[in-house]
C-alpha positions in Angstrom: 93.0 100.8 77.0 92.2 97.9 79.4 89.8 98.2 82.3 90.4 95.7 85.1 89.5 95.7 89.0 91.2 93.8 91.8 89.2 91.3 93.6 90.0 88.6 96.2 91.7 88.7 99.6 93.4 91.7 100.9 97.2 92.2 100.7 99.4 92.5 103.5 100.4 95.7 105.0 103.8 96.5 103.4 105.3 97.5 106.7 103.9 95.0 109.2 102.8 92.2 106.8 99.5 92.1 108.5 96.4 91.4 106.2 93.7 94.1 106.3 90.5 93.6 107.8 88.7 97.0 106.4 88.7 98.7 103.2 89.3 102.6 103.4 88.1 103.4 99.7 88.6 102.4 96.0 90.1 104.4 93.1 91.2 104.1 89.5 94.9 104.0 88.8 96.2 104.4 85.2 99.3 102.3 84.4 101.2 102.4 81.0 101.7 98.9 79.8 104.1 97.5 77.1 102.9 98.6 73.5 100.8 96.0 71.7 100.9 95.9 68.0 102.9 99.1 68.0 100.3 100.8 69.9 100.4 102.4 73.4 98.5 100.5 76.1 97.2 101.9 79.2 95.6 99.6 81.9 92.9 101.4 84.0 93.0 99.3 87.1 90.5 99.8 89.9 92.4 99.1 93.4 91.3 99.1 97.1 92.9 101.4 99.9 92.9 99.6 103.0 93.1 100.3 106.7 96.1 98.8 108.6 94.5 98.2 112.2 97.7 97.1 113.8 98.7 99.6 116.5 102.5 98.9 116.1 102.4 99.9 112.4 103.5 103.1 111.1 101.2 102.5 108.1 97.8 103.7 108.6 96.4 103.0 105.2 97.9 101.2 102.2 96.9 100.3 98.6 96.9 96.8 97.2 99.5 95.8 94.6 99.1 93.6 91.8 102.0 91.0 91.5 103.7 91.3 88.2 101.8 94.4 87.2 102.1 97.0 90.1 104.4 98.4 92.5 104.2 101.4 94.9 104.7 104.8 93.4 105.4 103.3 89.9 103.3 104.7 87.1 104.3 102.0 84.6 103.6 98.3 84.7 106.5 96.3 86.2 107.2 94.5 82.9 107.5 97.9 81.0 109.6 99.4 83.9 112.0 96.6 83.2 112.7 97.1 79.4 
């Protein structure tokens, strides 16, 4: 098991591509990774949930994604999903 947390600037809204200015909340996301030394690996990733303040956007809130690791609604890492 690997514990990690996201930090840095907010990612863009997936619908309007505008960066968020406010954090809604944070939560732990559990992602199945590729096996390491023949053992199952789980990444426990603390992600931020953002508000989208753009009035024209249909998305009111969204969760940040980590490039090369997470995608929306996917419970495995992006590398594990491509095996």
